[in-house]
KEKE-3310 file (N, C-alpha, C; in steps of 0.2 Angstrom, whole numbers, plus 5000, padded with zeros to 4 digits):
npx = (4785:4781:4790:4789:4781:4789:4800:4794:4790:4803:4809:4800:4803:4817:4814:4807:4817:4827:4838:4846:4849:4857:4868:4872:4876:4886:4895:4898:4903:4915:4922:4923:4931:4943:4946:4948:4959:4968:4970:4975:4987:4994:4995:5003:5015:5018:5021:5032:5041:5043:5047:5060:5066:5070:5080:5088:5105:5118:5132:5150:5163:5179:5195:5201:5214:5210:5204:5200:5197:5198:5200:5207:5223:5232:5232:5234:5227:5215:5223:5227:5226:5218:5206:5204:5202:5189:5181:5183:5176:5163:5160:5161:5154:5146:5140:5137:5124:5115:5117:5112:5119:5134:5144:5160:5169:5183:5194:5198:5187:5176:5180:5180:5166:5162:5167:5158:5148:5152:5156:5168:5178:5179:5184:5196:5204:5205:5210:5210:5214:5208:5195:5184:5186:5173:5162:5146:5132:5119:5105:5097:5087:5082:5080:5090:5101:5109:5117:5127:5132:5137:5147:5157:5160:5172:5182:5199:5204:5192:5182:5169:5152:5137:5119:5108:5094:5091:5091:5079:5070:5066:5056:5047:5043:5037:5026:5020:5016:5007:4997:4992:4987:4977:4969:4965:4958:4948:4942:4936:4927:4919:4913:4906:4897:4890:4883:4875:4867:4860:4853:4846:4837:4830:4823:4816:4808:4801:4794:4785:4777:4763:4759:4766:4761:4748:4751:4757:4745:4737:4744:4756:4772:4788:4799:4794:4791:4803:4811:4810:4816:4829:4833:4832:4844:4854:4852:4856:4870:4874:4874:4884:4895:4896:4900:4912:4919:4921:4929:4941:4944:4947:4958:4968:4967:4969:4977:4988:4991:4991:4998:5008:5015:5023:5031:5038:5051:5059:5051:5044:5035:5018:5002:4987:4973:4969:4971:4962:4951:4951:4949:4937:4926:4928:4925:4912:4906:4909:4903:4889:4887:4890:4880:4868:4869:4869:4857:4847:4849:4846:4832:4826:4829:4821:4808:4807:4805)
npy = (5006:5000:4988:4980:4987:4998:4992:4987:4999:5004:4994:4996:5009:5007:4998:5007:5016:5009:5010:5021:5016:5005:5013:5019:5008:5003:5014:5015:5003:5004:5015:5010:4999:5005:5011:5000:4994:5004:5003:4990:4992:5001:4992:4983:4990:4993:4980:4976:4985:4982:4969:4970:4980:4972:4964:4971:4977:4987:4990:4991:4995:4990:4997:4992:4985:4990:5002:5019:5030:5045:5041:5030:5023:5023:5009:5001:4989:4990:4991:4979:4985:4996:4989:4983:4995:4999:4988:4990:5002:4998:4989:4998:5009:5019:5014:5001:4999:5001:4991:4975:4964:4959:4954:4950:4949:4944:4949:4938:4929:4936:4936:4922:4919:4927:4919:4910:4916:4925:4926:4915:4921:4934:4931:4926:4938:4945:4947:4942:4952:4963:4964:4970:4969:4967:4973:4968:4974:4972:4981:4987:4995:5000:5013:5020:5020:5030:5034:5025:5027:5040:5038:5031:5036:5044:5039:5034:5021:5015:5013:5014:5017:5009:5008:4996:4996:5008:5005:5000:5011:5018:5010:5009:5022:5023:5014:5021:5033:5027:5023:5035:5040:5031:5033:5046:5044:5036:5045:5054:5046:5042:5054:5056:5045:5048:5060:5054:5045:5054:5060:5050:5047:5059:5058:5047:5051:5061:5054:5048:5058:5061:5051:5053:5066:5062:5054:5064:5071:5062:5062:5056:5053:5063:5055:5042:5044:5047:5036:5024:5029:5031:5018:5013:5019:5014:5000:5000:5004:4994:4983:4987:4988:4975:4969:4976:4971:4958:4960:4965:4954:4946:4953:4950:4936:4930:4940:4943:4930:4920:4925:4937:4933:4922:4927:4939:4938:4944:4950:4944:4944:4946:4954:4946:4934:4937:4951:4955:4952:4962:4974:4973:4974:4988:4994:4990:4997:5011:5012:5011:5021:5033:5031:5031:5044:5053:5050:5053:5066:5071:5067:5074:5087:5088:5086:5098:5107)
npz = (5064:5048:5041:5030:5021:5019:5012:5001:4995:4992:4983:4973:4969:4965:4954:4945:4942:4935:4926:4931:4943:4940:4935:4947:4954:4946:4947:4960:4962:4955:4961:4975:4973:4969:4981:4989:4982:4984:4998:5000:4993:5001:5012:5007:5004:5018:5022:5014:5018:5032:5031:5024:5031:5042:5037:5028:5026:5032:5023:5025:5016:5015:5009:4994:4982:4970:4973:4972:4979:4990:5003:5002:5000:4985:4976:4987:4998:5012:5028:5041:5054:5051:5048:5061:5068:5063:5067:5081:5083:5080:5090:5100:5114:5108:5096:5098:5105:5094:5085:5080:5075:5067:5053:5046:5031:5023:5010:5003:5006:5000:4987:4985:4986:4975:4964:4962:4956:4946:4928:4920:4911:4917:4930:4927:4926:4937:4954:4971:4980:4974:4978:4990:5007:5019:5030:5036:5042:5053:5059:5074:5073:5057:5053:5058:5051:5045:5055:5056:5043:5044:5054:5048:5035:5025:5033:5034:5025:5023:5009:5005:5011:5012:5012:5011:5010:5004:4991:4988:4990:4979:4973:4984:4984:4971:4973:4983:4976:4967:4975:4980:4968:4966:4977:4974:4962:4967:4976:4967:4960:4970:4973:4962:4963:4974:4969:4959:4966:4974:4963:4958:4968:4969:4957:4958:4969:4962:4953:4961:4966:4967:4976:4987:4990:4994:5005:5014:5016:5024:5035:5037:5044:5041:5043:5040:5026:5021:5023:5014:5002:5007:5009:4996:4991:4999:4996:4983:4984:4992:4983:4974:4983:4986:4974:4972:4983:4979:4968:4974:4981:4970:4965:4974:4976:4963:4955:4964:4971:4961:4951:4952:4963:4959:4950:4954:4963:4973:4982:4996:5005:5004:5002:5008:5010:5022:5024:5014:5021:5030:5023:5016:5025:5027:5014:5012:5023:5020:5008:5011:5021:5014:5004:5012:5018:5007:5000:5010:5012:4999:4998:5009:5005:4993:4998:5005:4995)
capx = (4786:4780:4796:4787:4779:4795:4804:4790:4791:4810:4810:4796:4807:4822:4812:4805:4823:4832:4844:4849:4851:4862:4873:4874:4879:4893:4900:4900:4908:4922:4925:4925:4937:4949:4947:4951:4965:4973:4971:4979:4994:4997:4997:5009:5021:5020:5024:5038:5046:5044:5051:5066:5070:5073:5085:5093:5111:5123:5139:5156:5167:5186:5199:5205:5219:5208:5200:5203:5194:5203:5202:5211:5230:5232:5235:5235:5221:5215:5228:5224:5225:5212:5200:5203:5199:5182:5178:5183:5171:5157:5160:5161:5148:5142:5137:5135:5117:5111:5118:5110:5124:5137:5149:5165:5172:5190:5194:5198:5181:5172:5182:5177:5159:5161:5169:5152:5143:5155:5159:5175:5182:5181:5188:5203:5208:5204:5213:5207:5215:5204:5188:5183:5184:5167:5158:5139:5129:5112:5104:5091:5082:5085:5080:5096:5107:5113:5122:5133:5135:5141:5153:5163:5161:5177:5187:5204:5204:5185:5180:5162:5147:5130:5113:5105:5087:5091:5090:5072:5067:5062:5051:5042:5040:5033:5020:5016:5013:5002:4992:4989:4983:4971:4965:4962:4952:4942:4938:4932:4922:4914:4909:4901:4892:4885:4878:4871:4862:4855:4849:4841:4832:4825:4819:4811:4803:4797:4789:4779:4775:4756:4758:4769:4756:4743:4754:4757:4738:4734:4747:4762:4778:4793:4803:4791:4791:4810:4815:4810:4821:4836:4834:4834:4851:4858:4852:4860:4876:4876:4876:4890:4900:4897:4904:4919:4922:4923:4935:4946:4946:4950:4965:4973:4967:4971:4982:4994:4993:4993:5002:5014:5019:5028:5035:5042:5054:5062:5046:5042:5029:5013:4995:4984:4966:4968:4971:4956:4945:4951:4947:4930:4921:4928:4922:4905:4904:4910:4897:4883:4886:4889:4873:4863:4869:4867:4849:4844:4850:4842:4825:4824:4829:4816:4802:4806:4803)
capy = (5007:4994:4987:4977:4992:5002:4988:4987:5005:5004:4990:4999:5014:5004:4996:5012:5020:5004:5012:5025:5012:5002:5017:5020:5002:5003:5019:5013:4997:5006:5019:5006:4995:5009:5012:4994:4993:5009:5001:4985:4994:5003:4987:4979:4994:4992:4973:4976:4989:4979:4963:4972:4983:4967:4960:4975:4978:4992:4987:4995:4992:4993:4998:4986:4987:4993:5008:5025:5036:5049:5038:5024:5024:5020:5002:4998:4988:4992:4987:4975:4990:5000:4984:4983:5001:4999:4983:4992:5007:4994:4986:5003:5010:5023:5011:4994:4998:5002:4985:4969:4959:4961:4949:4952:4945:4946:4950:4931:4926:4939:4933:4915:4920:4929:4914:4906:4920:4929:4922:4913:4926:4939:4928:4925:4944:4948:4944:4943:4959:4968:4964:4974:4966:4970:4973:4968:4976:4972:4986:4986:5000:5002:5020:5024:5018:5036:5035:5021:5030:5046:5036:5028:5039:5048:5037:5031:5013:5014:5015:5017:5014:5008:5006:4992:4998:5014:5003:4999:5017:5020:5005:5011:5029:5022:5012:5026:5037:5024:5023:5042:5040:5027:5037:5052:5042:5034:5051:5057:5041:5042:5060:5054:5040:5052:5064:5049:5042:5060:5061:5044:5048:5064:5056:5042:5055:5065:5049:5046:5064:5061:5046:5057:5071:5059:5052:5070:5073:5058:5063:5051:5057:5064:5049:5036:5045:5047:5029:5020:5032:5030:5011:5012:5021:5009:4994:5000:5004:4987:4979:4990:4986:4967:4969:4979:4966:4952:4963:4966:4947:4943:4956:4946:4929:4929:4944:4942:4924:4916:4929:4941:4929:4917:4931:4944:4934:4947:4952:4937:4946:4949:4954:4939:4934:4940:4958:4956:4952:4969:4979:4972:4978:4995:4995:4990:5003:5017:5013:5011:5027:5038:5031:5034:5051:5057:5049:5056:5074:5072:5067:5080:5094:5088:5087:5105:5111)
capz = (5057:5044:5037:5024:5016:5017:5007:4995:4991:4990:4977:4968:4966:4961:4947:4941:4939:4934:4922:4935:4949:4937:4935:4954:4956:4943:4949:4967:4962:4953:4966:4980:4971:4970:4988:4992:4979:4988:5005:4999:4991:5007:5016:5004:5006:5025:5023:5011:5022:5038:5029:5022:5037:5047:5033:5024:5030:5030:5021:5026:5011:5016:5003:4990:4978:4965:4975:4970:4983:4994:5009:5000:4997:4978:4975:4993:5002:5019:5033:5047:5059:5049:5049:5068:5071:5062:5072:5088:5083:5080:5097:5105:5117:5105:5091:5100:5106:5088:5081:5082:5074:5061:5051:5042:5026:5021:5003:5000:5006:4995:4981:4984:4984:4968:4960:4961:4952:4940:4922:4920:4908:4921:4935:4925:4925:4943:4960:4978:4983:4971:4981:4996:5013:5020:5036:5035:5049:5055:5064:5078:5069:5051:5051:5061:5047:5044:5061:5054:5037:5046:5058:5044:5029:5025:5037:5031:5025:5021:5003:5004:5016:5008:5015:5006:5010:5000:4984:4988:4991:4973:4973:4989:4982:4966:4975:4986:4971:4964:4981:4980:4962:4967:4982:4970:4957:4971:4978:4962:4958:4976:4973:4956:4966:4979:4965:4956:4971:4975:4957:4957:4974:4967:4951:4961:4972:4957:4949:4965:4969:4969:4982:4993:4992:4998:5012:5018:5018:5029:5041:5037:5046:5036:5043:5036:5019:5018:5024:5008:4998:5009:5008:4989:4990:5003:4993:4977:4986:4994:4977:4972:4988:4985:4967:4974:4987:4974:4964:4978:4983:4964:4964:4979:4975:4957:4953:4968:4973:4955:4945:4954:4968:4956:4945:4957:4968:4978:4987:4999:5009:5000:5005:5008:5011:5029:5023:5011:5026:5034:5018:5013:5029:5026:5008:5013:5028:5017:5003:5015:5024:5009:5001:5017:5019:5001:4999:5016:5010:4993:4999:5013:5001:4988:5002:5007:4989)
cpx = (4785:4786:4794:4785:4784:4799:4801:4791:4798:4811:4806:4800:4813:4820:4810:4811:4829:4839:4849:4852:4857:4869:4876:4878:4886:4898:4902:4905:4915:4926:4927:4931:4943:4951:4950:4958:4970:4975:4976:4986:4997:4999:5003:5015:5023:5023:5031:5043:5048:5049:5059:5070:5073:5079:5090:5099:5114:5130:5144:5161:5174:5189:5201:5210:5217:5204:5204:5200:5200:5205:5206:5218:5230:5236:5236:5228:5221:5220:5224:5222:5219:5205:5199:5200:5191:5178:5178:5177:5164:5155:5159:5154:5143:5137:5134:5127:5113:5112:5116:5115:5128:5142:5154:5168:5178:5189:5194:5191:5176:5174:5180:5170:5158:5163:5163:5147:5146:5157:5166:5180:5184:5185:5195:5207:5208:5208:5209:5208:5211:5197:5189:5182:5178:5164:5150:5135:5122:5110:5098:5085:5085:5085:5086:5102:5112:5118:5128:5136:5140:5147:5159:5164:5167:5183:5193:5204:5197:5184:5173:5157:5140:5125:5109:5098:5086:5089:5083:5067:5063:5056:5045:5039:5036:5026:5016:5012:5007:4996:4989:4985:4977:4966:4961:4956:4946:4938:4933:4926:4917:4910:4903:4895:4887:4880:4873:4865:4857:4850:4844:4836:4827:4821:4814:4806:4798:4792:4784:4777:4768:4755:4761:4765:4751:4745:4755:4750:4735:4739:4754:4768:4784:4798:4801:4791:4798:4813:4815:4816:4828:4838:4836:4842:4856:4858:4857:4868:4879:4878:4883:4896:4902:4902:4912:4923:4925:4929:4941:4949:4950:4957:4970:4973:4970:4977:4988:4996:4995:4997:5009:5018:5025:5033:5040:5045:5057:5057:5043:5036:5024:5006:4992:4977:4964:4967:4965:4950:4945:4948:4940:4925:4921:4925:4915:4902:4904:4904:4891:4882:4885:4882:4867:4863:4866:4859:4845:4844:4845:4835:4822:4824:4823:4809:4801:4804:4796)
cpy = (5000:4993:4984:4982:4996:4998:4988:4993:5006:5000:4993:5005:5012:5001:5001:5016:5015:5006:5017:5021:5008:5006:5018:5014:5002:5008:5018:5007:4999:5010:5015:5001:4999:5010:5006:4993:4998:5006:4995:4987:4997:4998:4983:4983:4993:4985:4973:4980:4986:4973:4965:4976:4978:4964:4965:4977:4985:4989:4993:4992:4995:4993:4992:4989:4991:5000:5014:5031:5039:5046:5032:5026:5020:5014:4998:4996:4990:4988:4984:4980:4994:4995:4984:4989:5001:4994:4986:4998:5003:4991:4992:5005:5015:5019:5004:4994:4998:4995:4979:4964:4962:4955:4953:4947:4948:4946:4943:4928:4929:4936:4926:4915:4922:4924:4910:4910:4924:4924:4921:4918:4932:4937:4927:4932:4948:4944:4946:4949:4965:4969:4967:4969:4970:4968:4973:4969:4976:4977:4984:4989:5002:5009:5024:5022:5024:5037:5031:5024:5036:5044:5033:5031:5044:5045:5033:5024:5011:5017:5018:5013:5014:5005:5002:4994:5004:5012:5001:5005:5019:5016:5007:5018:5028:5019:5017:5031:5034:5023:5030:5043:5037:5030:5043:5050:5039:5039:5054:5053:5041:5049:5059:5050:5044:5056:5059:5046:5048:5061:5056:5045:5053:5062:5051:5046:5059:5060:5047:5052:5064:5056:5050:5062:5068:5057:5058:5072:5069:5058:5058:5056:5058:5058:5043:5038:5045:5040:5025:5023:5031:5022:5010:5014:5016:5002:4994:5000:4997:4982:4981:4988:4979:4966:4971:4974:4960:4954:4963:4959:4944:4946:4952:4939:4926:4933:4943:4935:4919:4919:4932:4937:4925:4921:4936:4940:4937:4950:4945:4938:4949:4949:4948:4940:4937:4948:4960:4957:4958:4974:4979:4975:4986:4998:4996:4996:5010:5018:5014:5018:5033:5038:5033:5041:5055:5056:5053:5064:5075:5072:5073:5086:5094:5089:5094:5110:5111)
cpz = (5053:5039:5030:5019:5014:5011:5001:4991:4989:4984:4971:4965:4962:4954:4943:4938:4938:4931:4927:4941:4946:4937:4942:4956:4953:4945:4956:4967:4960:4958:4972:4979:4971:4977:4991:4989:4983:4995:5004:4997:4997:5012:5013:5005:5013:5026:5020:5016:5029:5036:5028:5027:5042:5043:5029:5029:5028:5029:5022:5022:5013:5009:5000:4985:4972:4967:4973:4973:4987:5000:5008:4997:4990:4978:4981:4996:5009:5024:5038:5053:5057:5050:5057:5071:5069:5066:5079:5088:5083:5087:5102:5108:5113:5100:5093:5101:5100:5084:5084:5081:5068:5059:5047:5037:5024:5013:4999:5000:5001:4988:4980:4983:4977:4963:4958:4957:4946:4934:4923:4917:4912:4927:4933:4925:4932:4949:4966:4981:4980:4973:4988:5002:5016:5027:5034:5041:5049:5060:5068:5075:5063:5049:5054:5057:5045:5049:5059:5048:5040:5050:5054:5037:5030:5030:5033:5031:5023:5014:5002:5010:5012:5012:5010:5005:5005:4992:4983:4988:4985:4972:4978:4987:4976:4968:4979:4982:4968:4969:4980:4974:4963:4972:4978:4966:4961:4974:4973:4960:4964:4976:4967:4959:4970:4975:4961:4960:4973:4969:4956:4962:4972:4961:4954:4965:4968:4954:4954:4969:4971:4976:4988:4995:4996:5005:5017:5021:5024:5035:5042:5039:5041:5037:5039:5028:5017:5018:5018:5003:5000:5008:5001:4988:4993:4999:4986:4979:4989:4989:4975:4976:4987:4979:4969:4978:4983:4970:4968:4980:4977:4963:4968:4977:4968:4955:4957:4969:4967:4950:4948:4959:4965:4951:4948:4963:4974:4983:4989:5003:5005:5004:5004:5009:5018:5028:5019:5016:5030:5029:5016:5018:5028:5020:5009:5018:5024:5012:5006:5018:5019:5005:5005:5017:5013:4999:5004:5014:5004:4994:5004:5009:4996:4992:5004:5001:4987)
residu = (MET:ARG:PHE:GLY:LEU:ILE:LEU:SER:GLU:ALA:PHE:THR:GLY:LEU:ARG:ARG:ASN:ALA:SER:MET:VAL:ILE:SER:VAL:ILE:LEU:VAL:THR:PHE:VAL:SER:LEU:THR:PHE:VAL:GLY:ALA:ALA:MET:LEU:MET:GLN:MET:GLN:ILE:GLY:LYS:MET:GLN:SER:TYR:TRP:ALA:ASP:ARG:ALA:GLN:VAL:ALA:VAL:PHE:MET:CYS:ALA:SER:SER:SER:ASN:THR:ASP:THR:CYS:ALA:ALA:GLY:GLU:PRO:ALA:THR:GLN:GLN:GLN:ILE:ASP:ASP:VAL:LYS:ALA:THR:LEU:ASP:GLY:GLN:ALA:LEU:ALA:PRO:LEU:ILE:ARG:ASP:TYR:THR:PHE:GLN:THR:SER:ASP:GLU:VAL:PHE:ALA:ASP:ALA:GLN:GLN:GLN:LEU:PRO:GLU:ASP:ILE:LEU:GLY:VAL:VAL:THR:ALA:ASP:GLN:PHE:ASN:ALA:THR:PHE:SER:ILE:ASN:LEU:VAL:ASP:GLN:SER:GLN:SER:ASP:VAL:ILE:THR:GLU:ALA:PHE:SER:GLY:ARG:THR:GLY:VAL:GLU:ASP:VAL:GLN:ASP:GLN:LEU:GLN:TYR:LEU:GLU:PRO:LEU:PHE:GLN:ALA:LEU:THR:VAL:ALA:THR:TYR:VAL:ALA:VAL:GLY:ILE:ALA:GLY:LEU:MET:LEU:ILE:ALA:ALA:VAL:LEU:LEU:ILE:ALA:THR:THR:ILE:ARG:LEU:SER:ALA:PHE:ALA:ARG:ARG:LYS:GLU:LEU:GLY:ILE:MET:ARG:LEU:VAL:GLY:ALA:SER:ASN:ARG:PHE:ILE:GLN:THR:PRO:PHE:VAL:VAL:GLU:GLY:VAL:LEU:ALA:ALA:LEU:VAL:GLY:SER:ALA:LEU:ALA:SER:VAL:ALA:VAL:TRP:ALA:ILE:VAL:GLY:VAL:GLY:VAL:ASN:GLN:TYR:LEU:ARG:ASP:ARG:ILE:GLY:PHE:ILE:THR:SER:TRP:VAL:ASP:VAL:GLY:ASP:VAL:ALA:VAL:VAL:ILE:PRO:VAL:ILE:VAL:VAL:VAL:GLY:VAL:ILE:LEU:ALA:ALA:LEU:SER:ALA:SER:PHE:ALA:ILE:ARG:ARG:TRP:LEU:ARG:THR)
# end
């Protein structure tokens, strides 16, 4: 097969349908950018969940003098016996395999930490016994935090049990919804790109219908006739994929590294250039495969008419 002739025919078709080709490039660029953005967002969610799952703790708050729950005696902080009972349960055979480590702060220690953060006018009206003595528990698997919650909820002397990871769940859910939206938009744009590629190929074939008729008369194979049109679609998709790759790189290199990283301090693990290196090949492969399939289908259907 003469590749020089095939490329010449492909570039001729691109030149004759320049406006449609530009439309294909732009739609492919936008759709694949959304595909890349969705992949990066999912990677970011995974990084955040992994980071905080290793650091989030389950906090068991013992009763303080200010507690008013049913498990706390009014005006009475947790007794030493109640604290010892919680510690014994944490060290017991049932929970110990689930716990990586834990720390305990007395109400005096919690109060000392609070003195460094609370304003002086509030510190002047509170006392150490109004602060909860706290067990801070690091789990081997954060997904098993419900076991700790069930073990201590409703126990006498325990005011509350809180899983710190639950405060990040709304953020994870919002990012997941944004990922689904990006995937949906990307899907619609990819459909538009496929239809545009097919339309462009049919227009190109119609413009060269006399040449195609002559090629058929001289015995050219269908494969030889179809290949230049497939190359046209692939070349247009490659340009769109290249633009989408640049956009994805800019999202991370500029949007994340130079803007978000300095302004959102509680997220310490961000997607980086290494993640972009994983996303870009997927973008290119998706663009090329869709273009090749849609162009091949369009030209075959046109030749049968």
